[in-house]
C-alpha positions as CSV (number, residue, x, y, z in Angstrom):
1,M,32.3,9.8,51.3
2,K,30.8,13.2,52.0
3,N,33.9,14.9,50.6
4,F,33.6,13.1,47.4
5,K,29.9,13.8,47.0
6,L,30.7,17.4,47.3
7,V,33.0,17.4,44.3
8,L,30.8,15.2,42.2
9,F,29.5,18.1,40.1
10,F,32.1,20.7,40.8
11,F,32.7,21.0,37.1
12,G,29.1,21.8,36.5
13,I,28.4,19.3,33.7
14,T,25.2,17.3,33.2
15,S,25.6,16.1,29.6
16,T,25.5,12.4,28.7
17,L,27.4,10.6,26.0
18,L,27.7,7.0,25.0
19,A,31.3,5.6,25.4
20,Q,31.2,2.7,23.0
21,S,30.3,2.5,19.3
22,S,27.8,-0.1,18.3
23,E,29.6,-0.8,15.1
24,Q,31.4,-4.1,15.0
25,K,34.7,-3.0,13.6
26,F,36.5,-3.5,16.9
27,L,35.6,-6.1,19.5
28,L,37.1,-7.4,22.7
29,T,36.6,-10.8,24.1
30,P,35.4,-11.1,26.8
31,E,33.2,-8.1,26.3
32,H,33.7,-6.9,29.9
33,P,37.3,-7.7,30.7
34,N,39.1,-6.9,33.9
35,A,42.6,-5.5,34.3
36,G,45.2,-8.2,34.2
37,E,43.1,-10.6,32.1
38,E,43.9,-12.0,28.7
39,I,41.8,-10.6,25.9
40,T,41.2,-11.2,22.2
41,I,41.2,-8.2,20.0
42,T,39.2,-8.5,16.8
43,Y,39.5,-6.0,14.0
44,N,37.1,-6.1,11.1
45,A,39.0,-4.4,8.2
46,A,36.0,-4.5,5.8
47,D,35.2,-1.0,4.5
48,T,38.3,0.5,6.3
49,P,41.6,1.8,4.8
50,L,43.1,-1.6,5.5
51,E,40.4,-3.8,3.8
52,N,42.9,-5.0,1.2
53,A,45.8,-5.4,3.5
54,N,47.7,-8.7,3.4
55,H,49.2,-8.1,6.9
56,V,48.0,-6.0,9.8
57,E,49.8,-4.9,12.9
58,G,49.1,-2.1,15.3
59,V,49.6,-0.4,18.7
60,V,47.5,-0.8,21.8
61,Y,47.5,2.3,24.0
62,T,46.5,1.5,27.6
63,Y,45.5,4.0,30.2
64,D,47.0,2.3,33.3
65,N,47.1,3.8,36.8
66,F,46.6,7.3,35.2
67,R,49.5,6.9,32.8
68,W,49.7,5.8,29.2
69,L,51.4,2.7,27.9
70,A,51.9,1.7,24.2
71,D,52.4,-1.9,23.1
72,D,53.0,-3.3,19.6
73,I,50.7,-6.0,18.4
74,T,50.7,-8.3,15.3
75,L,47.3,-9.6,14.2
76,K,46.6,-12.9,12.3
77,S,43.9,-13.3,9.7
78,A,40.7,-14.8,10.9
79,G,39.0,-14.8,7.5
80,N,36.4,-12.5,6.0
81,K,38.8,-9.5,6.4
82,K,38.9,-10.0,10.1
83,W,42.1,-9.9,12.1
84,Q,42.8,-11.1,15.6
85,T,45.4,-11.1,18.3
86,K,45.6,-12.0,22.0
87,M,47.2,-9.9,24.7
88,K,47.3,-9.7,28.5
89,L,45.9,-6.5,29.9
90,S,48.2,-4.7,32.3
91,D,47.4,-5.0,36.0
92,K,45.7,-1.6,36.3
93,A,44.4,-1.2,32.8
94,A,41.4,1.1,32.8
95,F,40.9,2.0,29.1
96,I,42.5,0.9,25.8
97,T,42.5,2.3,22.3
98,C,44.0,0.8,19.2
99,V,45.6,2.0,15.9
100,F,45.9,-0.6,13.2
101,K,48.3,-0.3,10.3
102,S,49.7,-2.0,7.3
103,D,52.9,-0.6,5.8
104,T,52.3,3.2,5.7
105,I,48.5,3.0,5.9
106,K,46.9,3.6,9.3
107,D,43.4,3.2,10.6
108,N,42.6,4.9,13.9
109,G,38.9,4.4,13.8
110,G,38.0,7.9,12.8
111,K,35.4,9.7,14.9
112,M,34.5,6.8,17.2
113,T,38.1,5.5,17.5
114,Y,38.8,1.8,18.4
115,S,38.5,2.1,22.1
116,W,37.2,0.2,25.1
117,I,36.4,1.2,28.6
118,L,37.1,-1.1,31.5
119,E,34.6,0.5,33.8
120,K,35.6,-1.2,37.0
121,S,39.1,0.3,36.9
122,N,40.1,3.7,38.3
123,G,40.8,6.0,35.4
124,S,38.5,4.3,32.9
125,Y,36.2,7.3,32.2
126,V,38.9,10.0,32.2
127,G,41.1,7.8,29.9
128,W,38.3,8.0,27.3
129,G,37.7,11.7,28.0
130,F,41.4,12.8,28.0
131,L,42.3,11.0,24.8
132,R,39.8,13.0,22.8
133,S,40.4,16.4,24.4
134,P,42.3,18.8,22.1
135,D,43.3,20.8,25.2
136,L,45.2,17.8,26.7
137,Q,47.1,16.6,23.6
138,D,50.5,17.3,25.2
139,Q,49.8,14.5,27.7
140,V,48.1,11.8,25.8
141,P,49.0,9.7,22.7
142,N,48.4,12.0,19.7
143,I,46.6,9.4,17.6
144,V,43.0,10.3,17.2
145,H,41.5,11.9,14.1
146,D,40.4,15.5,14.4
147,S,36.8,14.4,14.1
148,A,37.1,12.5,17.4
149,Y,37.9,15.6,19.4
150,I,35.3,16.6,22.0
151,K,34.3,19.9,23.5
152,K,35.6,21.0,26.9
153,E,32.2,20.5,28.6
154,V,32.2,16.9,27.3
155,S,35.7,16.2,28.7
156,L,34.4,17.6,32.0
157,F,31.4,15.3,31.8
158,W,33.8,12.3,31.7
159,I,35.8,13.6,34.6
160,N,32.5,13.8,36.6
161,N,31.7,10.3,35.6
162,E,35.1,9.2,36.9
163,L,34.5,11.0,40.3
164,K,31.0,9.4,40.4
165,Y,32.1,5.8,40.0
166,H,35.7,6.2,41.3
167,P,35.8,9.1,43.8
168,E,39.3,8.1,44.9
169,S,40.5,9.3,41.5
170,R,40.2,12.9,42.6
171,T,43.9,13.2,43.4
172,H,44.8,12.1,39.9
173,V,42.4,14.3,37.8
174,F,42.4,17.6,39.7
175,Y,44.8,19.3,37.3
176,E,43.0,18.4,34.1
177,G,39.6,19.2,35.7
178,S,40.8,22.7,36.9
179,K,42.4,23.4,33.5
180,L,39.4,22.4,31.5
181,K,36.9,24.2,33.8
182,Q,38.9,27.4,33.4
183,L,39.1,27.0,29.6
184,E,35.4,26.1,29.4
185,T,34.2,29.1,31.4
186,G,36.7,31.5,30.0
187,Q,37.1,32.7,33.6
188,P,39.8,32.3,36.3
189,Q,38.8,29.6,38.8
190,P,40.9,30.5,41.9
191,K,38.5,29.0,44.4
192,L,38.3,25.7,42.6
193,I,42.0,25.5,42.1
194,M,42.9,26.4,45.7
195,R,40.3,23.9,47.1
196,E,41.7,21.1,45.0
197,V,45.3,21.8,45.7
198,R,44.6,22.0,49.5
199,F,42.8,18.7,49.3
200,V,45.6,16.9,47.4
201,L,48.2,18.3,49.8
202,T,46.5,16.6,52.7
203,E,47.4,13.2,51.1
204,K,50.6,11.6,52.4
205,N,53.5,10.4,50.2
206,L,52.4,12.0,47.0
207,D,54.1,10.4,43.9
208,N,56.1,12.4,41.4
209,A,53.3,12.7,38.9
210,T,51.0,14.2,41.6
211,Q,53.6,16.6,42.8
212,Y,54.1,17.8,39.3
213,N,50.4,18.2,38.8
214,I,50.3,20.5,41.8
215,Q,53.0,22.6,40.2
216,K,51.0,22.8,37.0
217,T,47.7,23.5,38.7
218,I,49.0,26.5,40.7
219,G,50.5,27.6,37.4
220,L,46.9,28.2,36.2
221,L,46.5,30.9,38.9
222,A,46.6,34.6,38.0
223,P,49.6,36.7,39.4
224,E,47.4,38.2,42.2
225,H,47.3,34.7,43.8
226,K,51.1,34.6,44.1
227,V,51.0,34.4,47.9
228,F,49.0,31.2,47.7
229,A,51.2,29.7,44.9
230,D,54.4,30.6,46.9
231,S,52.9,28.9,50.1
232,V,52.2,25.8,48.1
233,Q,55.7,25.7,46.7
234,N,57.1,26.1,50.2
235,V,55.0,23.2,51.4
236,L,56.2,21.0,48.5
237,L,59.8,21.9,49.4
238,K,59.3,21.2,53.1
239,K,57.4,17.9,52.6
240,Y,59.5,16.7,49.6
241,P,63.0,18.3,49.9
242,N,64.2,15.8,47.2
243,G,61.0,15.9,45.2
244,V,60.0,17.2,41.8
245,W,59.7,20.9,42.6
246,A,63.1,21.0,44.5
247,R,64.7,19.2,41.5
248,D,63.2,21.8,39.0
249,I,64.6,24.6,41.1
250,E,68.1,23.0,41.1
251,I,68.1,22.4,37.3
252,K,67.4,26.1,36.7
253,K,70.0,27.2,39.2
254,I,72.7,25.0,37.6
255,F,71.7,26.1,34.1
256,N,72.0,29.7,35.0
257,E,75.3,29.5,36.9
258,A,77.9,31.4,35.0
259,D,81.0,30.2,37.0
260,F,82.1,26.9,35.4
261,N,83.7,25.4,38.6
262,K,80.6,26.3,40.6
263,K,78.4,24.8,37.9
264,V,80.3,21.5,38.1
265,A,80.2,21.4,41.9
266,M,76.4,22.1,41.9
267,Y,75.8,19.4,39.3
268,N,77.8,16.8,41.3
269,A,75.6,17.6,44.4
270,F,72.5,17.5,42.2
271,E,73.3,13.9,41.0
272,K,73.5,12.7,44.6
273,N,70.4,14.5,45.8
274,F,68.3,13.8,42.8
275,P,69.4,10.5,41.1
276,Q,67.8,10.1,37.7
277,S,66.5,6.7,38.7
278,N,64.1,8.4,41.1
279,F,62.4,10.4,38.4
280,Q,61.6,8.0,35.6
281,D,57.9,8.5,36.1
282,V,57.9,12.3,35.5
283,N,59.2,14.6,32.8
284,T,58.6,18.3,33.7
285,D,58.7,21.3,31.4
286,T,61.7,22.5,33.3
287,E,63.5,19.3,32.7
288,S,62.6,19.3,29.0
289,L,63.8,22.8,28.5
290,F,66.9,23.0,30.6
291,Y,68.3,19.6,31.7
292,D,70.1,18.6,28.5
293,K,71.3,22.2,28.0
294,M,72.6,22.2,31.6
295,F,74.6,19.0,31.1
296,K,75.9,20.0,27.7
297,G,77.0,23.3,29.2
298,I,79.3,21.3,31.5
299,A,80.4,18.5,29.0
300,Y,81.3,20.8,26.1
301,N,83.0,23.4,28.4
302,Y,85.4,20.7,29.5
303,I,86.3,20.4,25.8
304,V,86.4,24.1,25.0
305,K,88.3,25.1,28.1
306,N,90.6,22.1,28.7
307,K,90.5,20.1,25.4
308,D,89.2,17.4,27.8
309,Y,86.9,14.9,26.0
310,S,86.9,12.4,28.8
311,Y,84.0,13.9,30.7
312,S,81.8,13.5,27.6
313,I,83.0,10.0,26.8
314,N,82.7,8.8,30.4
315,S,79.1,10.1,30.6
316,V,77.6,8.2,27.7
317,K,75.8,5.6,29.9
318,K,73.9,8.3,31.8
319,V,73.1,11.0,29.3
320,S,69.8,11.3,27.5
321,Y,69.3,9.9,24.0
322,N,69.4,13.4,22.6
323,I,72.7,14.2,24.2
324,L,74.1,10.9,22.9
325,L,73.0,11.8,19.4
326,D,74.6,15.2,19.9
327,Y,77.9,13.6,21.0
328,A,77.9,11.4,17.8
329,W,77.4,14.5,15.6
330,H,79.8,16.8,17.3
331,L,82.5,14.4,18.4
332,I,82.5,12.0,15.5
333,S,80.6,13.1,12.3
334,I,81.6,16.8,12.2
335,P,85.4,16.2,12.6
336,F,85.2,13.1,10.3
337,D,83.5,15.2,7.6
338,R,86.0,18.0,8.0
339,D,88.8,15.5,7.6
340,Q,87.3,14.0,4.5
341,E,86.5,17.5,3.0
342,G,90.1,18.6,3.6
343,A,89.1,21.4,5.9
344,E,91.3,20.2,8.7
345,K,93.1,17.0,9.6
346,T,91.7,14.8,12.3
347,S,93.0,11.8,14.1
348,L,90.9,9.1,12.7
349,E,92.2,6.7,15.4
350,T,90.8,9.1,18.0
351,L,87.4,9.4,16.3
352,K,87.3,5.6,16.0
353,K,88.0,5.3,19.8
354,Y,85.2,7.8,20.6
355,A,82.8,6.1,18.1
356,E,83.4,2.7,19.6
357,V,82.0,4.1,22.9
358,I,79.2,6.3,21.6
359,I,77.7,4.3,18.7
360,P,77.1,1.0,20.6
361,E,75.4,3.0,23.3
362,L,73.3,4.8,20.7
363,E,72.2,1.3,19.5
364,A,71.6,0.1,23.0
365,R,69.0,2.9,23.5
366,E,66.9,1.4,20.8
367,A,65.9,-1.4,23.2
368,F,63.7,0.9,25.5
369,V,61.5,3.9,25.1
370,P,62.8,7.0,27.0
371,K,60.4,8.3,29.6
372,E,59.4,11.4,27.6
373,Y,58.0,9.1,24.9
374,I,56.4,6.3,27.1
375,G,52.8,6.0,26.2
376,K,53.2,8.0,23.0
377,L,55.4,5.7,21.0
378,S,55.5,1.9,21.0
379,L,58.9,0.2,21.0
380,K,58.7,-0.4,17.2
381,E,57.8,3.2,16.6
382,W,60.6,4.4,18.8
383,Q,63.1,2.1,17.0
384,A,61.9,3.5,13.6
385,Q,62.4,7.0,15.0
386,T,65.9,6.2,16.3
387,L,66.9,4.7,13.0
388,Q,65.8,7.9,11.2
389,N,67.5,10.1,13.8
390,G,70.7,8.1,13.9
391,A,71.2,7.2,10.2
392,R,73.7,9.9,9.6
393,E,75.8,8.9,12.6
394,F,75.7,5.2,11.7
395,F,76.7,6.1,8.2
396,T,79.7,8.0,9.5
397,Y,80.6,5.0,11.7
398,A,80.4,2.7,8.6
399,K,82.7,4.9,6.6
400,L,85.1,5.2,9.5
401,Q,85.3,1.4,9.9
402,G,85.7,1.1,6.1
403,L,88.8,3.3,6.3
404,F,90.3,0.9,8.9
405,K,89.3,-2.1,6.7
406,N,86.9,-3.4,9.3
407,Y,84.6,-4.4,6.5
408,D,82.3,-6.6,8.6
409,L,81.4,-3.6,10.8
410,E,81.1,-1.3,7.8
411,K,78.6,-3.8,6.2
412,K,76.7,-4.2,9.4
413,Y,75.9,-0.4,9.6
414,L,75.4,0.0,5.9
415,E,72.7,-2.7,6.0
416,K,71.3,-1.2,9.2
417,I,70.6,2.2,7.6
418,K,69.7,0.8,4.2
419,P,65.9,1.3,4.7
420,I,66.6,5.0,5.2
421,M,69.4,5.8,2.8
422,A,69.5,3.2,0.0
423,I,69.1,4.7,-3.5
424,Q,68.0,8.1,-2.0
425,N,71.5,9.2,-0.9
426,A,74.3,9.5,-3.4
427,S,77.1,9.3,-0.9
428,Y,75.6,6.1,0.6
429,N,75.1,4.7,-2.9
430,E,78.8,5.1,-3.6
431,V,79.9,3.4,-0.4
432,Y,77.3,0.6,-0.7
433,S,78.1,-0.2,-4.3
434,K,81.8,-0.2,-3.5
435,M,81.1,-2.7,-0.8
436,L,79.2,-5.0,-3.2
437,L,82.0,-4.8,-5.7
438,R,84.6,-5.6,-3.1
439,E,82.6,-8.7,-2.2
440,G,82.6,-9.8,-5.8
441,K,78.8,-9.2,-6.2
442,T,79.2,-7.5,-9.6
443,A,75.7,-8.2,-10.9
444,E,74.1,-6.9,-7.7
445,A,76.3,-3.9,-7.7
446,K,75.4,-3.1,-11.3
447,E,71.7,-3.4,-10.6
448,Y,72.1,-1.2,-7.5
449,M,74.0,1.5,-9.4
450,A,71.5,1.4,-12.2
451,L,68.7,2.2,-9.6
452,S,70.9,5.0,-8.2
453,V,71.1,6.5,-11.7
454,K,67.3,6.3,-12.1
455,A,66.9,8.1,-8.8
456,N,69.5,10.6,-9.9
457,Q,71.6,10.0,-6.8
458,V,75.0,9.3,-8.3
459,T,78.6,10.3,-7.7
460,P,81.4,10.4,-10.2
461,A,82.8,7.3,-8.5
462,I,79.6,5.4,-9.2
463,L,79.7,6.4,-12.8
464,A,83.3,5.2,-13.1
465,S,82.5,1.8,-11.6
466,L,79.4,1.5,-13.8
467,K,81.5,2.4,-16.8
468,E,84.2,-0.2,-15.9
469,I,81.5,-3.0,-15.7
470,Y,80.0,-1.7,-19.0
471,L,83.3,-1.9,-20.8
472,K,84.1,-5.4,-19.3
473,E,80.9,-6.6,-20.9
474,G,82.4,-5.7,-24.3
475,K,80.3,-2.7,-25.0
476,P,81.8,0.4,-26.8
477,E,82.9,3.4,-24.7
478,T,81.1,5.7,-27.2
479,G,77.8,4.2,-26.1
480,F,78.3,4.6,-22.3
481,Q,76.7,8.1,-22.0
482,A,73.6,6.9,-24.0
483,Y,73.4,3.9,-21.7
484,V,73.4,6.1,-18.6
485,E,70.8,8.3,-20.1
486,S,68.6,5.3,-20.8
487,L,68.7,4.3,-17.1
488,K,67.2,7.7,-16.0
489,S,63.6,8.2,-15.4
490,T,62.3,10.3,-18.3
491,S,59.3,11.5,-16.4
492,N,61.4,12.6,-13.4
493,I,63.8,14.5,-15.8
494,E,61.0,16.3,-17.5
495,E,59.3,17.2,-14.2
496,H,62.7,18.5,-12.9
497,K,63.3,20.5,-16.0
498,K,59.8,22.1,-15.9
499,K,60.3,23.1,-12.3
500,L,63.8,24.6,-12.9
501,I,62.7,26.6,-16.0
502,S,59.7,28.0,-14.0
503,E,62.3,29.4,-11.5
504,L,64.2,31.4,-14.1
505,I,64.5,35.1,-13.5
506,N,65.8,38.0,-15.6
507,L,67.5,40.7,-13.6
508,P,70.3,43.1,-14.2
509,I,73.4,42.4,-12.2
510,D,76.4,44.6,-11.4
511,G,79.8,43.7,-12.7
512,F,82.8,42.3,-10.8
513,E,86.5,42.2,-11.1
514,M,88.4,39.5,-9.2
515,E,91.8,38.0,-9.1
516,S,92.1,34.6,-10.7
517,N,94.2,31.6,-9.6
518,R,95.3,31.3,-13.3
519,G,96.8,34.8,-13.2
520,G,95.4,38.2,-13.9
521,K,91.9,39.3,-13.2
522,V,88.5,38.3,-14.5
523,K,85.8,40.9,-15.3
524,L,82.2,40.2,-15.8
525,A,82.1,42.9,-18.4
526,D,84.4,40.9,-20.6
527,Q,82.1,37.9,-20.6
528,K,79.4,39.3,-22.9
529,G,78.1,36.6,-25.3
530,K,79.0,33.9,-22.8
531,I,77.0,32.0,-20.1
532,V,78.7,32.5,-16.7
533,V,78.3,30.1,-13.9
534,L,79.4,31.5,-10.5
535,D,79.8,29.2,-7.4
536,F,80.5,31.1,-4.2
537,W,82.3,28.8,-1.7
538,A,85.0,28.8,1.1
539,M,87.6,26.4,2.4
540,W,85.7,26.3,5.7
541,C,82.4,25.4,4.1
542,G,81.7,21.6,4.1
543,P,78.5,21.7,1.9
544,C,80.5,23.9,-0.6
545,K,83.1,21.2,-0.9
546,N,80.6,18.4,-1.0
547,A,79.0,20.0,-4.0
548,M,82.2,20.2,-6.0
549,P,82.2,16.7,-7.5
550,G,78.9,17.6,-9.1
551,M,80.2,21.0,-10.2
552,N,83.3,19.2,-11.6
553,M,81.0,17.0,-13.7
554,A,79.4,20.1,-15.1
555,V,82.8,21.8,-15.8
556,N,83.9,18.7,-17.7
557,K,80.7,18.5,-19.6
558,Y,81.2,22.0,-21.0
559,K,85.0,22.0,-21.1
560,A,85.1,22.3,-24.9
561,D,82.5,25.0,-25.0
562,E,84.2,28.4,-25.0
563,N,80.8,30.1,-24.5
564,V,80.2,28.6,-21.1
565,K,82.5,29.7,-18.3
566,F,82.6,28.4,-14.7
567,Y,84.1,30.6,-11.9
568,F,84.5,29.4,-8.3
569,V,84.4,32.5,-6.1
570,D,86.4,31.9,-2.9
571,T,84.8,34.2,-0.4
572,M,84.7,35.1,3.3
573,E,88.0,33.5,4.0
574,Y,89.7,34.6,7.2
575,I,93.1,32.8,7.4
576,K,96.2,34.5,6.0
577,D,97.3,31.7,3.6
578,F,93.8,30.9,2.2
579,K,95.0,31.2,-1.4
580,A,97.7,28.6,-0.9
581,Q,95.2,26.3,1.0
582,T,92.7,26.8,-1.8
583,Q,95.2,25.8,-4.5
584,A,96.4,22.8,-2.5
585,F,92.8,21.6,-2.0
586,I,91.9,21.9,-5.7
587,K,95.1,20.1,-6.7
588,E,94.5,17.3,-4.1
589,K,90.9,16.7,-5.4
590,G,92.0,16.9,-9.1
591,F,89.6,19.7,-10.0
592,D,90.5,21.9,-12.9
593,F,88.7,24.9,-11.6
594,T,89.1,28.6,-12.3
595,I,89.2,30.1,-8.8
596,L,88.3,33.8,-8.3
597,Y,89.3,35.4,-5.0
598,D,86.7,37.7,-3.6
599,S,87.9,41.3,-3.2
600,K,88.4,43.0,0.1
601,N,85.3,44.8,1.3
602,P,86.1,48.4,2.0
603,K,83.4,48.6,4.7
604,T,84.5,45.6,6.7
605,G,88.0,44.8,5.6
606,K,86.8,41.2,4.9
607,F,87.3,39.3,1.7
608,D,83.6,39.3,0.7
609,A,83.0,42.4,-1.4
610,V,81.4,40.7,-4.4
611,Y,79.5,38.2,-2.2
612,D,78.2,41.0,0.0
613,K,77.1,43.1,-2.9
614,Y,75.2,40.2,-4.6
615,S,73.7,38.8,-1.4
616,K,72.2,42.2,-0.6
617,A,71.0,42.9,-4.1
618,F,69.4,39.5,-4.6
619,H,68.4,38.7,-0.9
620,F,70.3,35.5,-0.2
621,S,72.6,34.4,2.6
622,G,75.0,31.5,3.2
623,I,77.0,29.4,0.8
624,P,77.3,27.5,-1.4
625,E,75.4,30.0,-3.6
626,K,75.2,29.3,-7.4
627,M,74.3,32.0,-9.9
628,I,74.0,31.7,-13.7
629,I,74.3,34.8,-15.9
630,D,73.2,34.8,-19.5
631,Q,74.9,36.0,-22.7
632,N,73.4,39.4,-22.2
633,G,74.8,39.9,-18.7
634,N,71.6,39.3,-16.9
635,L,71.1,37.1,-13.8
636,R,68.8,34.2,-14.8
637,W,69.1,31.6,-12.0
638,M,70.1,31.2,-8.4
639,S,70.4,28.3,-6.0
640,N,71.5,28.2,-2.4
641,G,72.8,25.2,-0.5
642,Y,73.6,21.6,-1.5
643,F,71.3,18.6,-1.2
644,G,73.7,15.7,-1.7
645,S,73.5,14.4,-5.3
646,P,76.4,15.3,-7.7
647,S,74.4,13.9,-10.6
648,E,71.3,15.9,-9.7
649,L,73.5,19.1,-9.4
650,L,75.0,18.3,-12.9
651,D,71.5,18.0,-14.3
652,E,70.4,21.3,-12.7
653,I,73.3,23.2,-14.2
654,S,72.9,21.5,-17.6
655,I,69.2,22.2,-17.8
656,I,69.7,25.9,-17.2
657,V,72.8,26.3,-19.4
658,D,71.3,24.3,-22.3
659,Y,68.0,26.3,-22.0
660,L,69.9,29.6,-22.2
661,K,72.0,28.4,-25.1
662,A,68.9,27.5,-27.0
663,E,67.2,30.7,-26.0
664,K,69.9,32.8,-27.7
665,K,69.0,31.2,-31.0
């Protein structure tokens, strides 16, 4: 015990602090539970953000064997705004803290938190101290309110309490103690760090977490102590040739290897020497930064070099969730979108084959929290995050299944992502309402489409379907537009209009002269007295094409108005027959657009002279780029990108055009 008494006050802290709040908002029964026992959690919601909640759930974060765990709980009403649940503490629970929630409202207990120390267990005091240390937020659940944060010296006080009552915890807290002491004093602490590292290295069979803490601790040393740091790393390599430090070294080596064949051979050896199953309890900075990039460097190189997709498809069971999501995006969604946009033809059968391997695995990952999120997200929180992250890919899969008339699967995935996309995504609304109509649910489809109109997330196809229902009800065609306008939210329209008008500019703009797909050339100088809408786009630009249904709605709205002209400027094209491809695309989509072909840039030889001139003059980049020029030849409005709603885009163009028309008067 002499050794442990020596370190009792090596952090130099003598402050005291009470661990538990005397307020009765949060209670455990029994009051002094032991690890492994069943407890009752009581939450008194009176005078809290959840006092009027009609249901309460939450997450219990447990500090167990010097690691964090997160478990979902559902509480039952116990009357008088009190809520209760029972749970069994984990076998080495030392400290717990709770966050209670109802729908989107959360209550984390504010300054005191809803926490409980199990003082008999190793880690009980540091769990309480670490949770509230702003300097350790990268390694604890990020759940406490800012008011709960404590000073470095207070965090050190809790480490000293840990060492006082649980001296055997020293090998688990040396990194945090060293880091906090160095931060608290503002001075390097080489003696303390070297002493602690030497002490820990005397222990046998260090687990992965402790090995990594040694790496992080020597990382606190200044460069002049490189000899000591190197010697420690050599000891780690010698004692643990297949350990954490050795693995980090190999990850970086493989990542940096330029020769593809060598890279593959090195990775194959790496898999044998460092199986992933041996490192589920540690996630190093090196792994976070380089492992996925290392693997993608191999998987995607097989595709680029050899057109070989089998390596990626065969690896779905072992890759990380993030790589799996990347596979779904690059191997399914991107080529599917390009096919649907007419940018390039894709084998939909091949995409379906890939999707039927990748998408079910993506769903399977929802059943467990990856190691990098263990203790930070509960299972329900992880599942909510995966639904948000994967919604786009699940939507692609639904559309793909719909093309193959696999309507049960289409419906399954449309319903799955409904909480994320319903009403708020115009493309989703089109597919979902089409599904309802196919199932004969006309009334439900009408209601859904009406809500889509209110949210201004509507496509031309939705309006066509809504009009068909409207006419079948025996209503006059002349009243349809008024009916659609009646469905819209007046307050939203006015707010949107106010915002757009506030963004108006009034700048001189140089003229242009470009070839038209209708023959001859179009000059801006000839457009005086007219409002000119320019839409810069390209055949290779997916968002540009996605915006065209909305632009087509605007073109049709002002078709009879000779004083409003729409020109679609085809720019930055690089293939020889782009004019023929442009014409074919417009014809296929049924758009009656006037296309202007950007002139050749004398500086670069590229077909982007007008775009280049305007992008430099008005400080924008990328396409689609929309510009509206008024009757006096001045630039009045600009918009970059496309955000997914044809009806919203129509409204934007209409608001500006109508304002400029009225302004002239």
